[in-house]
C-alpha positions as CSV (number, residue, x, y, z in Angstrom):
1,M,26.8,-51.6,-11.8
2,N,29.9,-50.7,-9.6
3,E,29.0,-47.2,-7.3
4,K,30.6,-44.6,-8.8
5,S,31.5,-41.6,-6.8
6,V,31.4,-38.2,-8.2
7,L,32.6,-35.0,-6.7
8,L,30.7,-31.3,-7.2
9,V,32.9,-28.3,-6.6
10,G,30.6,-25.5,-6.3
11,G,27.1,-25.1,-4.4
12,G,25.1,-23.7,-7.5
13,L,23.0,-23.9,-9.9
14,T,25.1,-25.8,-12.3
15,S,25.8,-28.2,-9.3
16,A,22.5,-28.8,-8.4
17,T,21.5,-29.6,-12.0
18,I,24.3,-32.0,-12.2
19,A,23.0,-33.7,-9.1
20,V,19.6,-34.4,-9.9
21,R,20.5,-35.5,-13.3
22,L,22.8,-37.9,-12.2
23,R,20.2,-39.3,-9.5
24,E,17.9,-39.7,-12.6
25,L,20.0,-41.7,-14.9
26,L,22.4,-43.6,-12.6
27,G,19.9,-43.9,-9.6
28,A,21.4,-45.0,-6.5
29,S,24.7,-46.4,-8.0
30,V,26.4,-42.8,-7.9
31,R,27.6,-40.8,-4.5
32,I,27.6,-37.3,-4.8
33,I,29.4,-35.1,-2.4
34,C,29.3,-31.2,-2.7
35,L,31.8,-28.8,-2.2
36,E,31.2,-25.1,-1.6
37,S,33.8,-22.2,-0.5
38,R,30.7,-19.8,0.7
39,D,29.2,-20.5,4.0
40,H,26.1,-20.6,1.6
41,I,24.5,-22.5,-1.3
42,A,23.1,-21.4,-4.5
43,G,25.9,-19.4,-5.6
44,N,25.5,-15.9,-7.1
45,C,21.5,-16.9,-7.1
46,F,21.6,-16.9,-3.8
47,S,18.6,-15.1,-2.2
48,S,17.2,-14.2,1.3
49,E,14.0,-12.7,3.0
50,E,14.0,-9.1,4.9
51,N,10.3,-8.3,5.9
52,G,9.0,-10.5,3.5
53,V,11.1,-9.1,0.4
54,E,13.3,-11.8,-1.3
55,I,16.3,-10.3,-1.9
56,H,18.9,-11.4,-4.3
57,R,22.3,-11.3,-2.6
58,Y,24.3,-11.0,-5.8
59,G,22.1,-9.4,-8.2
60,P,18.7,-9.6,-9.8
61,H,18.0,-12.7,-11.6
62,V,15.2,-14.0,-13.6
63,F,14.2,-16.9,-15.5
64,H,13.5,-16.9,-18.8
65,T,13.5,-19.4,-21.5
66,D,12.0,-20.8,-24.4
67,N,12.9,-24.0,-23.5
68,A,10.2,-26.2,-22.6
69,E,12.3,-28.9,-21.1
70,V,14.0,-26.4,-18.8
71,W,11.2,-24.3,-18.1
72,A,9.1,-28.1,-16.7
73,F,12.5,-29.0,-14.6
74,V,12.7,-25.8,-12.8
75,N,9.3,-26.0,-12.1
76,R,9.6,-29.5,-10.6
77,F,11.3,-27.8,-7.4
78,S,9.7,-24.6,-6.7
79,N,6.5,-22.6,-7.6
80,F,7.2,-19.3,-9.7
81,W,5.6,-15.9,-9.8
82,S,4.7,-15.0,-13.4
83,Y,6.5,-11.8,-14.0
84,K,8.1,-9.2,-16.9
85,H,11.2,-7.8,-16.6
86,E,11.7,-3.7,-17.4
87,V,14.0,-2.1,-17.7
88,I,14.6,1.5,-17.3
89,A,18.0,3.9,-18.8
90,D,18.9,6.8,-16.8
91,T,20.5,8.8,-19.8
92,K,21.9,12.3,-20.6
93,Y,18.1,13.1,-22.1
94,G,16.5,11.5,-19.3
95,V,14.9,8.5,-18.5
96,M,14.3,5.7,-21.3
97,T,13.1,2.2,-21.9
98,L,15.3,-1.0,-23.0
99,P,15.2,-2.7,-24.7
100,V,15.0,-0.3,-28.0
101,S,11.7,-0.2,-29.2
102,L,9.3,2.3,-30.1
103,L,8.7,3.9,-27.2
104,T,12.7,4.1,-26.6
105,M,12.8,5.8,-29.8
106,G,10.0,7.9,-29.5
107,I,11.7,9.3,-25.9
108,F,14.9,10.1,-28.0
109,L,13.3,12.1,-30.7
110,G,10.5,13.8,-28.8
111,R,7.8,12.3,-31.3
112,Q,6.0,9.2,-32.2
113,V,7.8,6.7,-34.4
114,R,6.1,4.6,-36.6
115,P,7.0,1.1,-37.3
116,D,8.0,1.5,-40.8
117,E,9.8,4.5,-40.1
118,F,11.9,2.6,-37.3
119,Y,13.8,0.2,-39.3
120,N,15.1,3.5,-41.2
121,L,16.5,4.2,-37.9
122,I,17.8,1.2,-36.7
123,D,19.9,-1.2,-39.1
124,T,18.8,-4.8,-37.8
125,S,20.2,-6.2,-40.9
126,I,23.9,-5.6,-39.4
127,E,25.5,-9.1,-38.7
128,P,28.1,-8.7,-35.5
129,G,31.1,-10.4,-37.6
130,T,34.1,-9.1,-36.9
131,L,32.8,-6.5,-35.3
132,T,33.8,-4.9,-32.2
133,F,31.0,-3.8,-29.5
134,E,31.7,-0.2,-30.5
135,E,31.6,-0.8,-34.2
136,Y,28.5,-3.0,-34.1
137,G,26.4,-0.8,-31.7
138,E,27.1,2.5,-33.7
139,R,26.3,0.7,-36.9
140,V,23.0,-0.5,-35.7
141,F,21.6,2.4,-33.7
142,G,23.9,5.4,-34.8
143,K,26.2,7.1,-32.5
144,D,24.5,9.3,-30.6
145,L,21.9,6.4,-29.4
146,F,24.5,3.9,-29.1
147,D,26.4,6.7,-26.6
148,T,23.4,7.4,-25.1
149,L,22.1,3.8,-24.0
150,F,24.9,1.5,-24.0
151,R,28.8,3.3,-24.2
152,F,29.0,4.2,-20.8
153,Y,27.0,1.5,-18.9
154,T,29.3,-1.4,-20.7
155,E,32.5,0.3,-20.1
156,R,31.4,0.9,-16.2
157,Q,30.5,-2.9,-15.9
158,W,33.6,-4.4,-18.0
159,G,36.0,-2.0,-17.1
160,R,37.1,-1.7,-20.7
161,S,36.6,0.7,-23.4
162,V,33.6,-0.7,-26.0
163,S,36.0,-0.5,-28.9
164,L,38.2,-3.8,-27.0
165,L,34.4,-5.9,-26.4
166,P,32.7,-8.3,-28.6
167,A,29.5,-7.5,-30.4
168,S,28.2,-10.6,-29.1
169,I,27.5,-8.8,-25.7
170,L,25.2,-6.4,-27.2
171,R,23.7,-8.9,-30.0
172,R,21.9,-10.6,-27.3
173,L,19.6,-7.5,-26.6
174,P,16.2,-7.5,-28.3
175,I,15.2,-4.5,-30.8
176,R,11.6,-4.2,-31.5
177,A,9.2,-2.0,-33.9
178,S,6.8,-2.0,-31.0
179,Y,5.6,-0.5,-27.7
180,D,6.6,-4.0,-25.7
181,S,8.6,-3.2,-22.8
182,N,9.4,-6.6,-21.7
183,Y,13.2,-6.9,-21.2
184,F,13.1,-10.5,-22.7
185,D,11.6,-12.4,-25.8
186,H,11.2,-15.5,-24.3
187,K,8.0,-17.4,-23.8
188,F,8.5,-18.4,-20.4
189,Q,9.8,-16.3,-17.3
190,G,9.4,-16.1,-13.6
191,I,10.6,-15.8,-10.6
192,P,10.7,-18.5,-7.5
193,V,8.0,-17.9,-5.4
194,N,10.5,-18.9,-2.1
195,G,13.4,-17.3,-3.8
196,Y,16.5,-19.4,-5.5
197,T,18.1,-20.5,-2.5
198,T,14.9,-22.8,-1.8
199,L,14.9,-23.6,-5.4
200,I,18.4,-25.1,-5.0
201,E,17.8,-26.5,-1.7
202,N,15.0,-28.6,-3.3
203,M,17.1,-29.9,-6.5
204,F,20.0,-31.2,-3.8
205,A,17.5,-32.5,-1.4
206,F,16.0,-34.5,-4.1
207,S,19.5,-35.7,-5.3
208,D,20.7,-36.7,-1.8
209,V,23.5,-34.7,-1.7
210,K,26.1,-34.6,0.9
211,V,27.2,-30.7,0.9
212,E,30.2,-29.6,2.6
213,L,30.2,-25.8,2.9
214,N,33.1,-23.3,3.5
215,Y,35.6,-25.4,1.8
216,R,37.5,-24.2,-0.9
217,A,38.7,-26.8,-3.1
218,S,41.9,-27.7,-5.1
219,K,42.9,-30.4,-7.3
220,D,43.8,-32.8,-4.1
221,D,40.3,-33.0,-3.5
222,L,39.7,-35.0,-6.6
223,R,41.3,-38.1,-5.3
224,G,39.1,-40.8,-4.4
225,F,36.4,-40.0,-6.9
226,D,35.5,-41.3,-10.0
227,H,34.9,-37.8,-11.4
228,C,34.5,-34.5,-10.6
229,F,32.6,-31.4,-12.0
230,W,34.3,-28.6,-11.8
231,T,32.0,-25.0,-11.5
232,G,34.5,-23.0,-10.3
233,P,37.5,-20.6,-12.0
234,I,38.9,-22.6,-14.7
235,D,42.0,-21.0,-13.9
236,R,41.9,-21.7,-10.3
237,F,42.0,-25.4,-11.4
238,F,45.2,-24.9,-12.9
239,D,46.9,-22.8,-9.8
240,L,46.8,-20.0,-12.3
241,K,50.0,-21.6,-14.2
242,Y,49.3,-19.6,-17.0
243,G,48.4,-16.3,-15.3
244,R,45.0,-15.0,-14.3
245,L,41.7,-14.9,-16.3
246,P,40.1,-11.8,-16.2
247,Y,36.4,-11.9,-14.3
248,R,34.3,-8.8,-13.1
249,T,32.7,-8.6,-9.5
250,V,30.5,-6.3,-7.8
251,N,29.9,-4.7,-5.2
252,F,26.6,-4.0,-3.6
253,E,25.4,-0.6,-1.7
254,L,22.1,-2.4,0.5
255,L,19.5,0.9,0.0
256,E,16.3,0.7,2.3
257,D,13.4,3.1,2.9
258,E,9.7,3.1,4.0
259,N,8.5,4.3,0.3
260,S,9.5,2.8,-3.1
261,I,13.1,4.1,-3.8
262,Q,13.0,4.4,-7.7
263,G,9.6,3.0,-8.9
264,C,10.7,0.2,-11.1
265,S,12.7,-3.1,-10.8
266,Q,15.7,-2.1,-12.5
267,M,16.8,1.5,-13.2
268,N,20.5,1.0,-15.7
269,N,22.8,4.3,-15.0
270,C,23.7,5.0,-18.6
271,T,24.8,8.6,-17.9
272,P,28.4,9.7,-18.5
273,D,28.8,10.3,-15.0
274,G,28.9,8.2,-11.9
275,D,30.3,5.1,-10.5
276,H,27.5,2.6,-10.3
277,T,26.0,0.5,-13.1
278,R,22.5,-0.1,-11.8
279,T,19.9,-0.3,-9.1
280,T,17.6,-3.1,-8.4
281,E,14.4,-2.4,-6.2
282,F,13.1,-6.2,-4.9
283,N,9.8,-5.4,-4.2
284,Y,8.8,-5.3,-7.6
285,F,10.1,-8.8,-8.4
286,V,6.4,-10.1,-7.4
287,P,2.9,-9.7,-8.5
288,P,1.3,-6.2,-6.9
289,D,-1.2,-7.9,-4.8
290,E,1.5,-10.1,-3.1
291,R,4.2,-7.4,-3.0
292,P,5.2,-6.3,0.6
293,D,5.0,-2.9,0.7
294,K,6.1,-2.0,4.4
295,K,9.8,-1.5,3.6
296,F,11.8,-1.0,0.4
297,Y,14.8,-2.9,-0.6
298,A,17.0,-1.6,-3.7
299,F,21.0,-2.7,-4.2
300,R,23.2,-0.3,-6.0
301,E,25.8,-2.1,-8.0
302,R,29.5,-0.9,-8.8
303,S,31.3,-3.2,-10.8
304,K,35.1,-4.0,-10.1
305,E,38.0,-6.2,-11.5
306,T,38.0,-9.3,-9.6
307,E,40.9,-9.7,-6.6
308,D,42.2,-12.5,-4.5
309,D,39.3,-12.5,-2.2
310,D,36.6,-11.4,-4.6
311,E,33.4,-13.8,-6.2
312,P,33.9,-13.9,-9.9
313,Y,31.1,-13.2,-11.3
314,Y,31.4,-12.4,-15.0
315,P,34.2,-13.8,-17.4
316,V,35.5,-11.2,-19.3
317,H,35.9,-11.8,-22.9
318,L,37.8,-9.2,-25.2
319,F,37.6,-8.9,-29.1
320,G,40.1,-11.1,-30.4
321,G,39.6,-13.9,-28.0
322,S,42.4,-14.7,-25.2
323,E,45.5,-17.0,-25.4
324,V,45.7,-17.6,-22.0
325,Y,42.1,-18.9,-21.9
326,D,43.1,-20.8,-24.9
327,R,46.2,-22.4,-23.2
328,Y,43.7,-23.5,-20.0
329,Q,41.3,-24.9,-22.2
330,K,43.8,-26.6,-24.0
331,E,44.7,-28.3,-20.9
332,A,41.1,-29.2,-19.6
333,F,40.2,-30.9,-22.8
334,A,43.1,-33.4,-21.4
335,Q,41.7,-34.1,-17.9
336,E,39.8,-37.5,-18.2
337,H,37.9,-37.5,-15.4
338,V,37.3,-33.8,-14.6
339,T,34.3,-31.9,-16.5
340,F,34.2,-28.4,-16.4
341,S,30.9,-26.6,-16.3
342,G,29.6,-23.3,-15.4
343,R,29.7,-19.9,-16.2
344,L,33.5,-20.0,-14.5
345,G,34.2,-23.4,-15.6
346,R,33.3,-22.5,-19.1
347,F,34.7,-19.2,-18.8
348,Q,31.5,-18.1,-20.5
349,Y,28.4,-15.6,-20.2
350,L,25.5,-18.4,-19.5
351,D,22.0,-17.5,-18.2
352,M,20.4,-19.8,-15.9
353,D,18.4,-21.5,-18.6
354,K,22.0,-22.0,-20.8
355,T,23.2,-23.4,-17.7
356,I,20.9,-26.2,-16.9
357,E,21.1,-27.1,-20.5
358,A,24.9,-27.2,-20.7
359,A,24.5,-29.0,-17.5
360,F,22.2,-32.0,-18.8
361,A,24.6,-32.2,-21.7
362,D,27.6,-32.6,-19.1
363,V,25.9,-35.4,-17.4
364,D,24.9,-37.0,-20.5
365,D,27.8,-37.3,-21.4
366,F,29.2,-38.4,-18.4
367,A,26.4,-41.3,-18.0
368,S,26.6,-42.6,-21.3
369,Q,30.2,-43.5,-20.5
370,S,29.4,-44.9,-16.9
371,L,26.6,-47.4,-18.3
372,R,28.8,-48.7,-21.1
């Protein structure tokens, strides 16, 4: 079989997964080059250590999945702390818990709520259908609880009215008639013991990939390669010919203290006031008996619209879709030797496990054609 040359644009989790899958399916017959615009690999998963505390430099990343294959895959390249993510909401009524549970409703109403009563207060039969974020949230939770927990946080996060956002954003959050405070419902949950950067370093090392940092790739770099997996913003590939797609980015304020800053891993600012969305304290990301306690580190996040020199984090989808994205997607389908992968390439919000699943599928499609 003739050697195939593959270009990966972007050095994050998607590209690292693609590299491993390519090496396993095509062996030594594929040459893989990776171009990364930043001065480090791991993309927005990038983490580094301060006094024994692993800080997630682009915000908290908790790996959670029900897919046993995906969980086994990441555990090949790193050991994981067993971890249960808990989120506290700072609201106009005081601190509450997320996701919405018996504990949340008990705090909200100031009394015990029975499980059978819970479903008279929360209507889980509502389907998102053609509803906006606001319409769906108010019908499920009632206006007061919706405003208390979701309206102000969401509008700061996305920079748009909740009347303009799709219900799918809110639909991802579990609802429980129990006192379970686990933010996620998934069977497998954890955080890499030595950080996400080490995890992805190990994936690239396994795949024998040459990674070039500080390199902003363009279409011209595809010359000489049989195929490209583009994990950067899809609009940049096409030189913004139809205009810029909306992405949100985040500014991080580092907080340091000799004592715990907030007493939990994540505190969402759901109040009507304030300019930040959430604060993450990284000491709480490891088990108590392993937790460094000499110094505490947290990031306070402020969301903003992405400008030319910003790193895009979250694709912004509005209720009713995007004509601009539809035009880019039509052109993307016409590219014979380019696969648009990952959160930015697909212009799609993807958790890490779904990112890996999508990368598997992208490589399998490419390899099936290459092996013909």
